[in-house]
ZAMARGU-4260 file (C-alpha; in steps of 0.2 Angstrom, whole numbers, plus 5000, padded with zeros to 4 digits):
<rodrens>
0) 5081/4718/5037 | 5090/4732/5034 | 5078/4738/5020 | 5065/4738/5033 | 5074/4748/5044
5) 5078/4763/5030 | 5059/4762/5029 | 5054/4764/5047 | 5068/4780/5049 | 5063/4787/5032
10) 5044/4788/5041 | 5051/4793/5054 | 5061/4808/5047 | 5044/4812/5038 | 5029/4810/5052
15) 5043/4823/5064 | 5043/4836/5048 | 5026/4835/5045 | 5020/4837/5065 | 5033/4853/5064
20) 5024/4860/5049 | 5007/4856/5060 | 5014/4865/5076 | 5020/4879/5068 | 5004/4882/5056
25) 4994/4880/5074 | 5006/4896/5082 | 5003/4905/5065 | 4984/4901/5067 | 4984/4906/5087
30) 4995/4922/5083 | 4985/4931/5070 | 4971/4928/5082 | 4980/4938/5095 | 4986/4950/5082
35) 4968/4954/5077 | 4961/4954/5094 | 4976/4967/5100 | 4972/4979/5084 | 4957/4987/5091
40) 4967/4992/5108 | 4976/5009/5103 | 4958/5016/5093 | 4950/5009/5107 | 4961/5017/5122
45) 4962/5033/5109 | 4943/5033/5113 | 4945/5029/5132 | 4960/5043/5138 | 4948/5054/5129
50) 4937/5057/5148 | 4947/5045/5159 | 4964/5047/5166 | 4979/5039/5153 | 4985/5032/5172
55) 4966/5025/5173 | 4965/5017/5156 | 4985/5012/5154 | 4985/5002/5171 | 4966/5003/5180
60) 4962/4990/5165 | 4976/4976/5173 | 4964/4979/5191 | 4950/4973/5179 | 4960/4959/5170
65) 4969/4953/5185 | 4952/4950/5197 | 4946/4940/5180 | 4963/4929/5181 | 4961/4925/5201
70) 4945/4919/5197 | 4950/4909/5183 | 4967/4901/5190 | 4954/4898/5208 | 4942/4890/5198
75) 4958/4877/5189 | 4962/4876/5207 | 4982/4879/5195 | 4997/4878/5209 | 5007/4892/5211
80) 5023/4896/5196 | 5039/4888/5202 | 5047/4898/5214 | 5063/4901/5205 | 5050/4906/5187
85) 5044/4923/5196 | 5056/4935/5192 | 5052/4932/5173 | 5035/4932/5178 | 5038/4951/5185
90) 5047/4954/5169 | 5033/4950/5159 | 5019/4959/5171 | 5034/4976/5170 | 5033/4972/5148
95) 5016/4972/5146 | 5003/4974/5161 | 5014/4990/5166 | 5024/4998/5151 | 5016/4995/5136
100) 4998/4998/5143 | 5004/5013/5153 | 5016/5022/5140 | 5005/5019/5125 | 4991/5027/5135
105) 4999/5043/5138 | 5005/5043/5122 | 4989/5044/5115 | 4983/5059/5126 | 4994/5067/5112
110) 4995/5055/5097 | 4984/5051/5087 | 4978/5030/5084 | 4985/5030/5068 | 5001/5040/5073
115) 5004/5027/5088 | 4999/5012/5076 | 5015/5020/5064 | 5026/5019/5079 | 5020/5000/5086
120) 5025/4992/5072 | 5040/4990/5077 | 5036/4979/5088 | 5038/4965/5082 | 5059/4970/5077
125) 5056/4972/5095 | 5052/4955/5101 | 5064/4947/5091 | 5078/4957/5097 | 5071/4951/5115
130) 5067/4933/5110 | 5086/4931/5106 | 5092/4939/5122 | 5077/4930/5135 | 5070/4916/5124
135) 5085/4907/5118 | 5081/4909/5096 | 5091/4910/5084 | 5085/4914/5069 | 5092/4913/5053
140) 5101/4931/5042 | 5083/4927/5029 | 5073/4928/5045 | 5083/4945/5049 | 5082/4953/5032
145) 5062/4950/5031 | 5062/4959/5047 | 5070/4973/5042 | 5059/4974/5026 | 5046/4973/5037
150) 5049/4989/5049 | 5054/4998/5032 | 5038/4995/5026 | 5030/5001/5042 | 5042/5017/5039
155) 5036/5021/5021 | 5019/5016/5027 | 5019/5032/5040 | 5027/5042/5025 | 5012/5037/5016
160) 5000/5043/5031 | 5009/5058/5033 | 5018/5055/5051 | 5033/5070/5047 | 5046/5067/5061
165) 5045/5059/5078 | 5033/5071/5092 | 5040/5070/5112 | 5027/5059/5114 | 5032/5047/5101
170) 5048/5043/5113 | 5033/5035/5125 | 5027/5027/5111 | 5045/5020/5109 | 5046/5015/5124
175) 5032/5005/5125 | 5038/4995/5113 | 5056/4991/5118 | 5045/4985/5134 | 5033/4977/5124
180) 5047/4967/5117 | 5053/4962/5134 | 5035/4955/5140 | 5032/4945/5123 | 5047/4935/5123
185) 5046/4934/5141 | 5030/4926/5139 | 5033/4917/5124 | 5046/4908/5131 | 5038/4903/5149
190) 5022/4896/5139 | 5032/4885/5134 | 5031/4876/5152 | 5019/4885/5160 | 5002/4888/5145
195) 4999/4903/5136 | 4982/4911/5148 | 4991/4903/5165 | 5007/4917/5161 | 4996/4929/5160
200) 4983/4925/5172 | 4999/4925/5183 | 5007/4941/5178 | 4991/4952/5180 | 4989/4946/5197
205) 5006/4946/5204 | 5007/4964/5198 | 4992/4969/5204 | 4995/4972/5220 | 5010/4985/5215
210) 4993/4995/5204 | 4983/4999/5218 | 4988/5012/5225 | 4994/5022/5208 | 4976/5019/5200
215) 4967/5025/5217 | 4977/5040/5215 | 4972/5044/5197 | 4954/5040/5201 | 4953/5056/5213
220) 4946/5068/5202 | 4934/5056/5199 | 4930/5043/5183 | 4919/5054/5173 | 4914/5049/5157
225) 4900/5043/5142 | 4896/5023/5139 | 4906/5023/5123 | 4923/5031/5133 | 4917/5016/5147
230) 4917/5002/5134 | 4931/5005/5125 | 4940/5004/5142 | 4932/4988/5146 | 4938/4980/5128
235) 4957/4984/5132 | 4953/4978/5152 | 4945/4963/5146 | 4952/4959/5128 | 4967/4967/5126
240) 4973/4965/5145 | 4967/4944/5148 | 4958/4937/5130 | 4969/4942/5118 | 4984/4935/5126
245) 4978/4915/5126 | 4979/4916/5109 | 4995/4926/5108 | 5006/4916/5120 | 4999/4902/5113
250) 5006/4905/5096 | 5023/4912/5103 | 5025/4894/5112 | 5021/4883/5097 | 5031/4892/5081
255) 5043/4901/5092 | 5044/4919/5097 | 5055/4928/5083 | 5044/4920/5070 | 5026/4923/5076
260) 5029/4938/5084 | 5031/4945/5066 | 5015/4942/5061 | 5011/4958/5072 | 5021/4966/5058
265) 5000/4967/5049 | 4997/4979/5067 | 4998/4992/5062 | 4988/4991/5044 | 4973/4982/5055
270) 4972/4997/5068 | 4971/5009/5056 | 4956/5001/5045 | 4947/4999/5064 | 4952/5017/5065
275) 4946/5024/5047 | 4931/5014/5053 | 4929/5018/5072 | 4937/5037/5072 | 4932/5042/5055
280) 4951/5042/5045 | 4951/5041/5027 | 4956/5025/5020 | 4969/5026/5005 | 4975/5017/4990
285) 4993/5019/5000 | 4985/5011/5014 | 4981/4996/5004 | 4997/4996/4994 | 5007/4998/5011
290) 4995/4982/5020 | 5001/4971/5004 | 5020/4978/5007 | 5017/4974/5025 | 5007/4956/5023
295) 5020/4949/5010 | 5034/4952/5024 | 5026/4943/5037 | 5025/4929/5023 | 5045/4930/5021
300) 5046/4930/5041 | 5037/4912/5040 | 5046/4905/5026 | 5063/4905/5035 | 5066/4893/5049
305) 5073/4899/5067 | 5084/4888/5076 | 5083/4887/5095 | 5097/4886/5104 | 5097/4877/5125
</rodrens>
């Protein structure tokens, strides 16, 4: 009898460990899908702001996404979020609906997509820091060492791309990084309760009313742009601002905000590849080497354990 109980207990432990690894792998997969979709955002925004007002690109995209989100919520008849969670949805809105898109669009009026992507490479570290403060996670020391290594790899990557020093617009990008990390961490934590697509949808719908006036003011000079610029705008409105978050927040909820957030260390590399293909920037051997270094850091973060506290 005792042997049977021990065998049953051991099988339960093994089953739980297998389930945990399966959840982490699924979180990694969905996080990677989100990063691939996000990686086109900066090149697309860089194209869009050539002819369109940066405020319109940064905030107008949220209006478009909010219409889609509202329609989806209505079709699915989703209940309103709990009133006590509304301040947390507001933080998501401030971070990823207003702060990150607006500040990065303003910066891209002055900076190249490649330059901006290097500074955005600090976003995973910001997400991990906010995960500690907002999502109740306590990553291990090994995890933080891997994060630091990833940040160093991003900075080295900057040197290989000829990015020297911080321009004034870089401060806007750093602000975008800080607010984006907050929105990712808060949204990832909320996704554990509501689901990834519900979180971004409600954040868009609840934030949209405060965007109407600034977007209307940004349209006073007219909206004169070519088909390519409009295509780029609708990419960031529909994919970057809406669809990509379905996968991203789902991945964060499954695998942990801090841990899955580090998958985004690969985003600067992907963005530079897209910039080379779409904006005719040169792909160098140094870029390939940096890509391998950054991806190695991503693998290292995934091999560490992050504990959660209530």
